[in-house]
KOLMI-148219 format. One record per residue (C-alpha): residue number from 1; z, y, x. Coordinates in nm, 3 decimals. Last residue first. Layout:
BEGIN
TORGU  nudren        Z        Y        X
TORGU     NUM        Z        Y        X
...
% end
This chain:
BEGIN
TORGU  nudren        Z        Y        X
TORGU     252   -8.497    8.045   27.177
TORGU     251   -8.603    8.028   26.813
TORGU     250   -8.508    7.718   26.623
TORGU     249   -8.720    7.414   26.549
TORGU     248   -8.537    7.226   26.272
TORGU     247   -8.607    7.414   25.949
TORGU     246   -8.964    7.541   25.965
TORGU     245   -9.117    7.302   26.217
TORGU     244   -8.943    7.003   26.057
TORGU     243   -9.043    7.110   25.707
TORGU     242   -9.408    7.140   25.806
TORGU     241   -9.404    6.808   25.991
TORGU     240   -9.230    6.644   25.695
TORGU     239   -9.494    6.758   25.448
TORGU     238   -9.789    6.661   25.667
TORGU     237   -9.639    6.316   25.721
TORGU     236   -9.606    6.270   25.345
TORGU     235   -9.965    6.387   25.288
TORGU     234  -10.096    6.136   25.545
TORGU     233   -9.892    5.855   25.388
TORGU     232  -10.016    5.944   25.040
TORGU     231  -10.375    5.935   25.164
TORGU     230  -10.311    5.588   25.309
TORGU     229  -10.167    5.466   24.978
TORGU     228  -10.470    5.555   24.768
TORGU     227  -10.397    5.305   24.491
TORGU     226  -10.458    5.561   24.217
TORGU     225  -10.090    5.574   24.116
TORGU     224   -9.994    5.608   24.483
TORGU     223  -10.237    5.899   24.535
TORGU     222  -10.111    6.075   24.220
TORGU     221   -9.750    6.041   24.340
TORGU     220   -9.839    6.186   24.679
TORGU     219  -10.023    6.478   24.512
TORGU     218   -9.702    6.565   24.316
TORGU     217   -9.488    6.524   24.624
TORGU     216   -9.681    6.753   24.858
TORGU     215   -9.793    7.099   24.751
TORGU     214   -9.656    7.112   24.397
TORGU     213   -9.323    6.942   24.466
TORGU     212   -9.271    7.103   24.804
TORGU     211   -9.344    7.447   24.651
TORGU     210   -9.097    7.384   24.368
TORGU     209   -8.836    7.284   24.628
TORGU     208   -8.896    7.608   24.815
TORGU     207   -8.868    7.816   24.498
TORGU     206   -8.538    7.649   24.408
TORGU     205   -8.403    7.698   24.761
TORGU     204   -8.459    8.075   24.764
TORGU     203   -8.227    8.246   25.015
TORGU     202   -8.168    7.943   25.239
TORGU     201   -7.849    7.734   25.239
TORGU     200   -7.998    7.457   25.024
TORGU     199   -8.309    7.453   25.243
TORGU     198   -8.087    7.408   25.547
TORGU     197   -7.894    7.119   25.391
TORGU     196   -8.219    6.953   25.287
TORGU     195   -8.366    6.979   25.637
TORGU     194   -8.051    6.838   25.797
TORGU     193   -8.046    6.541   25.559
TORGU     192   -8.419    6.480   25.629
TORGU     191   -8.387    6.448   26.009
TORGU     190   -8.270    6.087   26.041
TORGU     189   -8.474    5.955   25.747
TORGU     188   -8.775    6.126   25.902
TORGU     187   -8.743    5.927   26.222
TORGU     186   -8.648    5.601   26.049
TORGU     185   -8.946    5.620   25.812
TORGU     184   -9.182    5.687   26.102
TORGU     183   -9.035    5.401   26.305
TORGU     182   -9.088    5.164   26.011
TORGU     181   -9.441    5.295   25.959
TORGU     180   -9.565    5.244   26.314
TORGU     179   -9.811    4.984   26.187
TORGU     178   -9.757    4.957   25.812
TORGU     177   -9.465    4.770   25.653
TORGU     176   -9.234    5.073   25.629
TORGU     175   -9.506    5.264   25.441
TORGU     174   -9.573    4.994   25.183
TORGU     173   -9.266    4.825   25.039
TORGU     172   -8.980    5.055   25.142
TORGU     171   -9.147    5.397   25.133
TORGU     170   -9.376    5.323   24.839
TORGU     169   -9.086    5.177   24.639
TORGU     168   -8.878    5.485   24.713
TORGU     167   -9.171    5.706   24.606
TORGU     166   -9.213    5.525   24.274
TORGU     165   -8.838    5.519   24.207
TORGU     164   -8.813    5.891   24.270
TORGU     163   -9.109    5.975   24.047
TORGU     162   -8.997    5.754   23.759
TORGU     161   -8.650    5.906   23.739
TORGU     160   -8.342    5.715   23.849
TORGU     159   -8.160    6.021   23.987
TORGU     158   -8.246    6.223   23.675
TORGU     157   -8.500    6.511   23.683
TORGU     156   -8.369    6.865   23.648
TORGU     155   -8.650    7.013   23.862
TORGU     154   -8.399    7.106   24.134
TORGU     153   -8.270    6.748   24.119
TORGU     152   -8.624    6.618   24.169
TORGU     151   -8.667    6.832   24.479
TORGU     150   -8.331    6.729   24.626
TORGU     149   -8.404    6.361   24.562
TORGU     148   -8.749    6.394   24.720
TORGU     147   -8.605    6.558   25.031
TORGU     146   -8.320    6.311   25.070
TORGU     145   -8.496    5.989   24.978
TORGU     144   -8.159    5.817   24.987
TORGU     143   -8.096    5.515   25.206
TORGU     142   -7.756    5.446   25.045
TORGU     141   -7.593    5.396   25.386
TORGU     140   -7.678    5.743   25.515
TORGU     139   -7.522    5.915   25.214
TORGU     138   -7.217    5.691   25.253
TORGU     137   -7.169    5.849   25.596
TORGU     136   -7.118    6.192   25.441
TORGU     135   -6.868    6.062   25.187
TORGU     134   -6.675    5.871   25.453
TORGU     133   -6.665    6.175   25.681
TORGU     132   -6.498    6.395   25.420
TORGU     131   -6.676    6.660   25.216
TORGU     130   -6.624    7.034   25.166
TORGU     129   -6.915    7.253   25.065
TORGU     128   -7.090    7.547   25.229
TORGU     127   -7.225    7.829   25.015
TORGU     126   -7.396    8.058   25.264
TORGU     125   -7.598    8.302   25.052
TORGU     124   -7.400    8.605   25.165
TORGU     123   -7.170    8.531   25.457
TORGU     122   -6.819    8.672   25.406
TORGU     121   -6.786    8.578   25.037
TORGU     120   -6.932    8.230   25.081
TORGU     119   -6.713    8.168   25.387
TORGU     118   -6.402    8.281   25.199
TORGU     117   -6.462    8.018   24.929
TORGU     116   -6.550    7.745   25.177
TORGU     115   -6.242    7.822   25.389
TORGU     114   -6.006    7.813   25.091
TORGU     113   -6.161    7.485   24.971
TORGU     112   -6.112    7.339   25.319
TORGU     111   -5.745    7.442   25.306
TORGU     110   -5.691    7.287   24.964
TORGU     109   -5.849    6.965   25.082
TORGU     108   -5.606    6.946   25.374
TORGU     107   -5.300    7.045   25.166
TORGU     106   -5.177    6.691   25.096
TORGU     105   -5.248    6.598   25.456
TORGU     104   -5.519    6.343   25.525
TORGU     103   -5.576    6.468   25.882
TORGU     102   -5.936    6.345   25.851
TORGU     101   -5.987    6.628   25.599
TORGU     100   -5.976    6.888   25.877
TORGU      99   -6.232    6.698   26.084
TORGU      98   -6.453    6.646   25.775
TORGU      97   -6.461    7.025   25.713
TORGU      96   -6.529    7.116   26.078
TORGU      95   -6.797    6.856   26.150
TORGU      94   -7.053    6.801   25.873
TORGU      93   -7.009    7.108   25.651
TORGU      92   -6.899    7.356   25.919
TORGU      91   -7.182    7.247   26.146
TORGU      90   -7.429    7.295   25.864
TORGU      89   -7.325    7.650   25.800
TORGU      88   -7.304    7.726   26.172
TORGU      87   -7.655    7.602   26.237
TORGU      86   -7.792    7.810   25.949
TORGU      85   -7.600    8.117   26.067
TORGU      84   -7.723    8.067   26.423
TORGU      83   -8.079    8.049   26.296
TORGU      82   -8.030    8.374   26.105
TORGU      81   -7.881    8.536   26.418
TORGU      80   -8.173    8.414   26.628
TORGU      79   -8.419    8.567   26.382
TORGU      78   -8.225    8.895   26.361
TORGU      77   -8.181    8.940   26.737
TORGU      76   -7.849    9.121   26.793
TORGU      75   -7.630    8.811   26.831
TORGU      74   -7.271    8.921   26.898
TORGU      73   -7.222    8.982   26.526
TORGU      72   -7.275    8.615   26.457
TORGU      71   -6.994    8.512   26.689
TORGU      70   -6.762    8.773   26.534
TORGU      69   -6.835    8.632   26.189
TORGU      68   -6.717    8.289   26.301
TORGU      67   -6.391    8.445   26.421
TORGU      66   -6.358    8.621   26.086
TORGU      65   -6.397    8.290   25.903
TORGU      64   -6.127    8.123   26.114
TORGU      63   -5.874    8.404   26.078
TORGU      62   -5.921    8.432   25.702
TORGU      61   -5.891    8.053   25.661
TORGU      60   -5.572    8.049   25.872
TORGU      59   -5.402    8.334   25.690
TORGU      58   -5.490    8.214   25.342
TORGU      57   -5.382    7.857   25.409
TORGU      56   -5.062    7.988   25.572
TORGU      55   -4.975    8.196   25.265
TORGU      54   -5.033    7.890   25.048
TORGU      53   -4.725    7.714   25.190
TORGU      52   -4.655    7.547   25.522
TORGU      51   -4.476    7.219   25.592
TORGU      50   -4.730    6.935   25.615
TORGU      49   -5.022    7.173   25.672
TORGU      48   -4.849    7.301   25.985
TORGU      47   -4.819    6.954   26.134
TORGU      46   -5.180    6.880   26.045
TORGU      45   -5.294    7.198   26.219
TORGU      44   -5.094    7.109   26.531
TORGU      43   -5.256    6.765   26.551
TORGU      42   -5.595    6.924   26.481
TORGU      41   -5.564    7.168   26.772
TORGU      40   -5.424    6.917   27.017
TORGU      39   -5.702    6.668   26.935
TORGU      38   -5.991    6.911   26.983
TORGU      37   -6.199    6.694   27.217
TORGU      36   -6.077    6.385   27.033
TORGU      35   -6.194    6.517   26.696
TORGU      34   -6.536    6.620   26.830
TORGU      33   -6.579    6.285   27.005
TORGU      32   -6.491    6.107   26.680
TORGU      31   -6.749    6.319   26.496
TORGU      30   -7.016    6.240   26.755
TORGU      29   -6.940    5.868   26.740
TORGU      28   -6.957    5.860   26.361
TORGU      27   -7.281    6.063   26.356
TORGU      26   -7.473    5.844   26.602
TORGU      25   -7.651    5.565   26.414
TORGU      24   -7.714    5.745   26.085
TORGU      23   -7.803    6.075   26.244
TORGU      22   -7.615    6.402   26.285
TORGU      21   -7.606    6.385   26.665
TORGU      20   -7.861    6.666   26.695
TORGU      19   -7.604    6.881   26.516
TORGU      18   -7.359    6.798   26.794
TORGU      17   -7.593    6.930   27.062
TORGU      16   -7.663    7.248   26.863
TORGU      15   -7.298    7.317   26.790
TORGU      14   -7.175    7.288   27.148
TORGU      13   -6.877    7.516   27.070
TORGU      12   -6.755    7.602   26.722
TORGU      11   -6.418    7.426   26.731
TORGU      10   -6.368    7.533   27.093
TORGU       9   -6.326    7.898   26.979
TORGU       8   -6.042    7.828   26.733
TORGU       7   -5.762    7.916   26.977
TORGU       6   -5.546    8.094   26.720
TORGU       5   -5.419    7.757   26.599
TORGU       4   -5.262    7.678   26.936
TORGU       3   -5.113    8.028   26.960
TORGU       2   -4.899    7.993   26.649
TORGU       1   -4.968    8.138   26.303
% end
């Protein structure tokens, strides 16, 4: 492996700032900036992927994962190290994996699969997945109820289930039409994908989703059914504030 590809440090720099750019209106620009800032690296990687065999995929993925591990080992504070792990997991999923796949080499997807597999083995409970930029951006465009969808999925409910449709209708036809509601929906729509990704990477995602269902979504549905839309709005805000404080505000 040549010296260009051994210089992986810049790939994991400025993670926090770039994670803040993971929003519908800014993600594409942030990803392009990331690609341009590491253009020499990704050009060389694409050249190698065009000619190298599986041995290279193994070597590169091992090298990259061990470099990431060395960054975590430098952090001695357990809380900060856990936060760094969460940030790194998400950063890999929304920046590093898409950047590799943007090269569109035949072996690009194979390489990202190698990295994801080795990542899961090296970092217990960190099962990152590979997706290209177009797939990630399509999630923004479909206006998903990210948290509600994740909760319903964990409860084995279908994507067109009654609860999801009811809450989507409430969001689009009531909450967004209230004073300050449109801005509220936009704010939480921007942060919800990050929250869901962090819950998914936590130790007990199923238990957390069950808690969200019992504590927040189930009461919200009852309020809507009883015509108590304002109470549903207050409960929804309470839910997102708790999730934001738990999954987005990191220790200094």
